[in-house]
C-alpha positions as CSV (number, residue, x, y, z in Angstrom):
1,M,180.7,51.7,163.5
2,L,179.1,48.5,162.1
3,Q,175.6,50.0,162.8
4,T,176.5,53.1,160.9
5,C,177.6,51.2,157.9
6,R,174.4,49.2,157.8
7,K,172.3,52.4,157.8
8,A,174.4,53.8,154.9
9,A,174.0,50.7,152.9
10,L,170.2,50.6,153.4
11,L,169.9,54.3,152.3
12,L,172.0,53.6,149.2
13,L,169.8,50.6,148.3
14,T,166.6,52.6,148.7
15,L,168.0,55.3,146.3
16,I,169.0,52.7,143.7
17,V,165.5,51.2,143.8
18,T,163.8,54.6,143.4
19,L,165.9,55.6,140.5
20,S,165.4,52.3,138.8
21,F,161.6,52.5,139.1
22,G,161.6,56.0,137.6
23,A,163.7,54.9,134.7
24,L,161.3,52.0,134.0
25,S,158.1,54.1,134.2
26,G,159.4,56.7,131.7
27,P,158.7,60.5,131.6
28,S,155.5,61.9,133.2
29,K,152.5,62.9,130.9
30,A,150.9,65.2,133.5
31,S,150.8,68.9,132.7
32,A,152.6,71.5,134.7
33,A,150.2,73.9,136.3
34,G,151.8,77.0,134.9
35,S,152.4,75.8,131.3
36,L,149.1,77.1,129.8
37,E,148.4,80.7,128.7
38,L,145.1,82.2,127.6
39,Y,145.1,84.9,125.0
40,T,142.5,87.1,123.2
41,P,143.2,90.4,121.5
42,Y,140.1,92.2,122.8
43,L,139.8,92.3,126.6
44,E,137.1,94.9,127.0
45,W,133.9,95.3,125.0
46,S,130.8,97.6,125.1
47,A,127.4,96.1,124.6
48,A,123.7,96.9,125.0
49,P,121.2,94.9,127.1
50,G,120.1,91.8,125.2
51,E,123.2,91.7,122.9
52,S,125.8,88.9,122.8
53,V,129.6,89.4,123.0
54,S,131.8,86.8,121.4
55,Y,135.5,86.2,122.2
56,S,137.9,84.0,120.2
57,V,140.4,82.6,122.8
58,D,143.7,80.9,122.2
59,V,145.1,78.4,124.7
60,I,148.9,78.3,124.3
61,N,151.0,75.6,125.8
62,R,154.4,77.0,126.9
63,G,155.5,73.7,128.5
64,S,157.4,70.7,127.2
65,S,154.6,68.2,127.5
66,T,151.0,67.9,126.6
67,A,148.8,70.0,129.0
68,S,145.1,69.7,129.7
69,A,142.7,71.9,131.7
70,S,139.1,72.4,132.6
71,L,137.5,75.6,131.3
72,S,135.3,77.9,133.4
73,L,134.1,81.4,133.7
74,E,133.9,83.2,137.1
75,T,131.9,86.4,137.7
76,K,129.9,88.1,140.4
77,A,127.4,89.4,137.7
78,A,124.0,87.6,138.1
79,D,121.8,86.4,135.2
80,W,124.6,86.4,132.6
81,K,124.7,83.3,130.4
82,Y,127.7,82.0,128.6
83,S,128.8,79.2,126.4
84,L,132.2,77.7,125.4
85,S,132.4,76.0,122.0
86,A,134.9,74.7,119.5
87,G,134.2,72.9,116.2
88,G,130.5,73.7,116.4
89,R,130.1,72.0,119.8
90,E,130.1,73.0,123.5
91,I,133.3,72.1,125.4
92,S,134.4,72.1,129.1
93,R,137.9,70.7,128.9
94,I,140.8,71.2,126.4
95,A,144.2,69.6,125.7
96,V,147.2,71.3,124.0
97,K,150.4,69.8,122.7
98,P,153.7,71.3,123.8
99,G,154.5,74.5,121.9
100,D,151.0,74.3,120.2
101,T,147.9,76.5,120.3
102,Q,144.2,75.6,120.5
103,T,141.3,78.0,119.9
104,F,137.8,78.0,121.3
105,N,135.0,80.6,121.4
106,L,133.4,82.2,124.4
107,Q,130.0,83.8,124.0
108,L,128.5,86.1,126.7
109,D,124.8,87.0,126.6
110,V,124.0,90.4,128.2
111,P,120.7,90.1,130.2
112,L,117.8,92.3,129.1
113,Q,117.2,93.5,132.6
114,V,120.6,94.8,133.7
115,N,122.0,97.9,135.1
116,K,124.3,100.2,133.2
117,G,127.9,99.7,134.2
118,R,131.2,97.8,134.0
119,Y,131.1,94.0,134.6
120,T,134.3,91.8,135.1
121,F,134.8,88.1,134.3
122,N,137.6,85.7,134.8
123,L,138.0,83.0,132.1
124,K,140.0,80.1,133.6
125,A,141.9,77.1,132.2
126,D,142.8,75.6,135.6
127,D,145.5,78.0,136.9
128,A,145.6,80.2,133.7
129,I,143.3,83.2,134.1
130,L,142.2,85.7,131.4
131,P,140.4,88.8,132.8
132,L,137.6,90.2,130.6
133,V,135.4,93.3,130.9
134,V,132.0,94.1,129.4
135,N,130.7,97.7,129.6
136,V,126.9,97.8,129.5
137,S,126.1,101.0,127.6
138,E,122.6,101.6,128.8
139,Q,120.1,100.6,131.4
140,G,118.3,97.4,130.6
141,T,114.6,97.1,131.0
142,F,111.9,94.4,130.8
143,K,109.6,96.2,128.3
144,T,108.2,96.4,124.8
145,E,108.8,99.2,122.3
146,L,106.6,100.3,119.4
147,N,108.5,102.7,117.1
148,L,107.1,104.5,114.0
149,D,109.2,105.3,110.9
150,Q,107.0,108.3,110.2
151,A,104.2,109.2,112.6
152,N,102.8,112.2,110.7
153,M,101.2,111.9,107.2
154,E,99.2,114.3,105.1
155,G,96.6,113.7,102.4
156,H,93.0,114.2,101.2
157,S,90.0,112.4,102.4
158,D,90.2,109.7,99.8
159,S,93.8,108.8,100.8
160,T,94.9,105.6,102.6
161,F,97.6,106.6,105.1
162,T,100.2,103.8,105.5
163,Y,102.5,103.8,108.5
164,S,105.5,101.5,109.1
165,A,106.2,100.4,112.7
166,A,108.7,98.2,114.5
167,L,107.5,96.1,117.5
168,R,110.5,95.3,119.7
169,N,110.2,92.6,122.5
170,R,112.8,93.6,125.1
171,T,111.7,90.8,127.5
172,T,113.3,87.5,128.3
173,K,110.6,85.3,126.6
174,A,108.3,85.3,123.6
175,Q,105.3,87.5,123.8
176,T,101.9,87.5,121.9
177,Y,100.7,91.1,121.4
178,A,97.2,92.2,120.7
179,L,97.1,95.2,118.3
180,S,94.5,97.9,118.8
181,A,93.7,101.5,117.7
182,Q,91.5,104.2,119.1
183,A,90.3,105.9,115.9
184,P,87.5,108.4,115.5
185,D,84.1,107.1,114.4
186,G,84.1,106.1,110.7
187,W,87.8,105.6,110.4
188,D,89.1,102.2,109.3
189,V,92.4,101.0,110.8
190,R,94.0,97.8,109.8
191,F,97.3,96.1,111.0
192,K,99.4,93.9,108.6
193,A,102.3,91.7,109.3
194,D,104.2,89.5,106.7
195,G,101.7,90.7,104.1
196,N,98.6,89.5,106.0
197,S,95.9,91.4,108.0
198,V,96.3,90.6,111.7
199,T,94.9,91.5,115.0
200,S,97.8,90.1,117.0
201,V,101.5,89.0,116.5
202,E,104.0,86.9,118.3
203,V,107.5,88.2,118.8
204,E,110.4,86.1,120.2
205,A,112.5,87.3,123.1
206,N,114.7,90.3,122.2
207,A,113.4,90.2,118.7
208,E,111.6,92.7,116.4
209,K,108.6,92.4,114.2
210,S,107.7,94.8,111.3
211,I,104.1,96.0,111.2
212,T,102.2,98.0,108.6
213,I,99.3,100.2,109.8
214,E,96.8,101.3,107.1
215,V,94.4,104.1,108.0
216,K,91.5,105.2,105.8
217,P,89.3,108.2,106.8
218,P,85.6,108.4,106.1
219,E,84.6,110.2,102.8
220,Q,83.0,113.2,104.4
221,V,85.8,113.9,107.0
222,A,86.6,117.5,107.8
223,A,89.9,119.0,106.8
224,Q,92.0,119.0,109.9
225,S,94.6,117.0,111.9
226,Y,93.6,113.8,113.6
227,K,95.4,111.8,116.3
228,I,95.1,108.0,116.4
229,P,96.6,106.2,119.5
230,V,97.7,102.6,118.7
231,A,98.9,99.9,121.2
232,A,100.6,96.5,121.3
233,T,99.6,94.7,124.5
234,S,100.7,91.3,126.0
235,G,99.9,89.8,129.4
236,E,103.1,91.4,130.8
237,T,103.9,94.6,128.9
238,T,102.3,97.3,126.7
239,A,103.8,99.6,124.1
240,D,102.0,102.7,122.8
241,A,102.4,105.0,119.8
242,E,100.4,107.8,118.3
243,L,99.6,108.3,114.6
244,E,98.7,111.7,113.1
245,A,96.7,112.0,109.8
246,V,96.4,115.5,108.4
247,I,93.4,115.8,106.1
248,T,94.0,118.6,103.5
249,G,90.6,118.5,102.0
250,T,87.7,116.4,100.8
251,Y,86.9,115.4,97.2
252,D,83.2,115.2,96.1
253,M,81.2,116.1,93.1
254,Q,77.7,115.9,91.6
255,F,76.9,115.5,87.9
256,T,73.3,116.1,86.8
257,T,71.1,118.2,84.5
258,V,70.7,121.9,85.2
259,N,67.1,121.2,86.4
260,N,67.9,117.9,88.1
261,L,65.6,116.0,85.7
262,L,67.2,112.8,84.4
263,S,64.6,112.0,81.7
264,S,64.1,113.1,78.1
265,D,62.7,112.0,74.8
266,I,64.0,111.6,71.3
267,K,62.8,110.4,67.9
268,A,64.4,107.4,66.2
269,G,67.4,108.7,64.3
270,G,66.8,112.1,66.0
271,E,69.2,114.3,68.1
272,R,68.7,115.8,71.5
273,K,70.9,118.3,73.4
274,L,70.9,118.6,77.2
275,N,72.7,120.9,79.5
276,F,74.5,119.1,82.4
277,V,76.4,120.7,85.3
278,V,79.4,119.5,87.4
279,H,79.2,120.7,91.0
280,N,82.4,120.6,93.2
281,T,80.8,119.8,96.6
282,G,84.1,119.0,98.3
283,S,86.7,121.3,100.0
284,A,89.5,120.6,97.6
285,E,89.9,121.6,94.0
286,L,88.9,119.1,91.3
287,Q,91.3,118.9,88.4
288,D,91.3,117.4,84.9
289,I,87.7,116.3,84.7
290,S,86.8,114.1,81.7
291,F,83.5,112.7,80.5
292,S,82.3,109.3,79.2
293,S,79.1,107.5,78.3
294,N,77.5,104.1,77.9
295,A,74.7,104.3,75.4
296,P,72.6,101.7,73.4
297,T,74.0,100.2,70.2
298,D,74.4,102.6,67.3
299,W,73.7,105.7,69.5
300,E,76.1,108.6,69.5
301,V,76.9,110.7,72.5
302,S,79.3,113.7,72.7
303,F,80.3,116.3,75.2
304,E,81.0,120.0,74.8
305,P,83.5,120.7,76.2
306,S,85.1,117.3,76.2
307,S,87.0,118.0,79.4
308,I,87.3,120.6,82.2
309,T,90.7,121.7,83.5
310,S,89.6,122.5,87.1
311,I,86.7,123.4,89.3
312,A,87.2,125.2,92.6
313,P,85.5,124.1,95.8
314,G,81.9,125.2,95.9
315,E,81.8,126.1,92.2
316,S,80.1,124.5,89.1
317,K,80.7,124.3,85.4
318,Q,78.3,123.3,82.6
319,V,78.8,120.8,79.8
320,Q,76.4,120.2,76.9
321,V,75.5,116.5,76.1
322,S,74.5,115.8,72.5
323,M,72.7,112.5,71.9
324,K,71.7,111.0,68.5
325,S,69.6,107.8,68.6
326,S,69.8,105.0,66.1
327,N,67.7,105.1,63.0
328,K,66.6,101.5,63.9
329,A,65.6,102.4,67.4
330,L,62.2,101.0,68.4
331,A,59.8,103.0,70.4
332,G,60.3,102.7,74.1
333,D,62.5,103.7,77.1
334,Y,66.3,103.5,77.0
335,V,69.0,104.3,79.6
336,V,72.1,106.4,78.7
337,S,74.8,106.3,81.5
338,L,76.9,109.4,81.7
339,S,79.9,110.1,84.0
340,A,82.3,112.8,85.0
341,S,85.7,111.7,86.4
342,S,88.8,113.3,88.0
343,A,91.8,111.5,89.5
344,A,90.3,112.0,93.0
345,K,86.6,111.6,92.5
346,S,83.9,110.6,89.9
347,A,80.1,111.0,89.6
348,G,77.6,109.4,87.3
349,A,74.1,110.1,86.0
350,D,71.7,107.6,84.4
351,L,69.5,109.4,81.8
352,R,66.2,107.7,80.9
353,V,65.4,108.5,77.2
354,T,62.1,107.7,75.6
355,V,62.2,107.0,71.9
356,K,59.1,108.1,70.0
357,S,58.0,106.9,66.6
358,S,58.4,109.4,63.7
359,V,55.2,111.4,62.7
360,L,55.7,110.5,59.1
361,W,55.3,106.8,60.0
362,G,52.2,107.7,61.8
363,W,50.7,109.4,58.8
364,I,51.8,106.5,56.6
365,G,50.0,104.2,59.0
366,I,46.8,106.2,58.8
367,L,47.0,106.3,55.0
368,I,47.4,102.5,55.0
369,I,44.4,102.1,57.3
370,L,42.3,104.4,55.0
371,A,43.4,102.5,51.9
372,V,42.3,99.2,53.5
373,I,38.9,100.6,54.4
374,A,38.5,102.1,50.9
375,G,39.4,98.8,49.4
376,I,36.9,96.9,51.5
377,Y,34.2,99.4,50.6
378,Y,35.0,99.1,46.9
379,L,34.7,95.3,47.1
380,F,31.3,95.5,48.9
381,R,30.0,97.9,46.3
382,K,31.2,95.9,43.4
383,F,30.3,92.4,44.5
384,G,27.6,93.1,47.0
385,R,24.8,93.2,44.5
386,R,25.5,89.7,43.3
């Protein structure tokens, strides 16, 4: 009986000491495992390869004391990258006061090389789990794309065809692309990026670069459709596209005299009329042809007619050129430049004009010479005997 009383007293003493220690140490600050809850309104997203998916996640503390937890993301999907951030910085652990809510951001990067399908993720704050789903909408590839806004253009032989292209780098790293074109002989193809002529461009991973392609055909190109392959090539991938330029016609003209002689003569202060002809040697119609001249000072040049409405391919039309030289023009050769111009083409002719002295001045000169001779003869006759 005495032994039993001793055991009871010892147990009572142990209980008193334990309760006293708990009272002295105060309430526990450790979080309960089930007090945290994760919440986001959008649990399932659709995304394309190379895109990023962003979640705003709330951490809610349902307990009666401050709770803290480590954050992590679990998935069986390979090559997916993610980041957890709050306040502009990356985080890995979070604390929430009782009855309060803290928010952080989860960003998921869809790989470029990924299969189309449904991918599941578990966002964890210790024991709290938030299941997430990303549906990849298309098959991901490690490639480059060269897309044209308008691959087909039409114009005449004097046109410059301008194409707009987008070079897309669908790889996991920056690429330097060499730009090339396989154009017919005589064609000029130039690539431009950021307003400058280039032969290569650098494009960051999963980024896009705008490129302008300018194509100029040779002057005597035949009217038909032309295909021009272009390519953007790096050490790992290549993208191809094909340009089409449709030539509707060529513009060309000749402007000369009816007998193809570009020389004439004129008297000082005199007038000369010459017949010129405009030949349309192209395959497209010439329209609104006007005429102009560049003549010596005080010369007058006029055209009749002053303009021509149109000339069909292979046809010709005449124009009369009237020239009047200056009264003060000295004898010699002069050049009068004449031109015929349309909106698409122009042609010029340099006419060599020889100015001859007036016959009257020649006779006057002869009379002066005879008068001098007569005067000398008179002087010899009168004073020679002395």
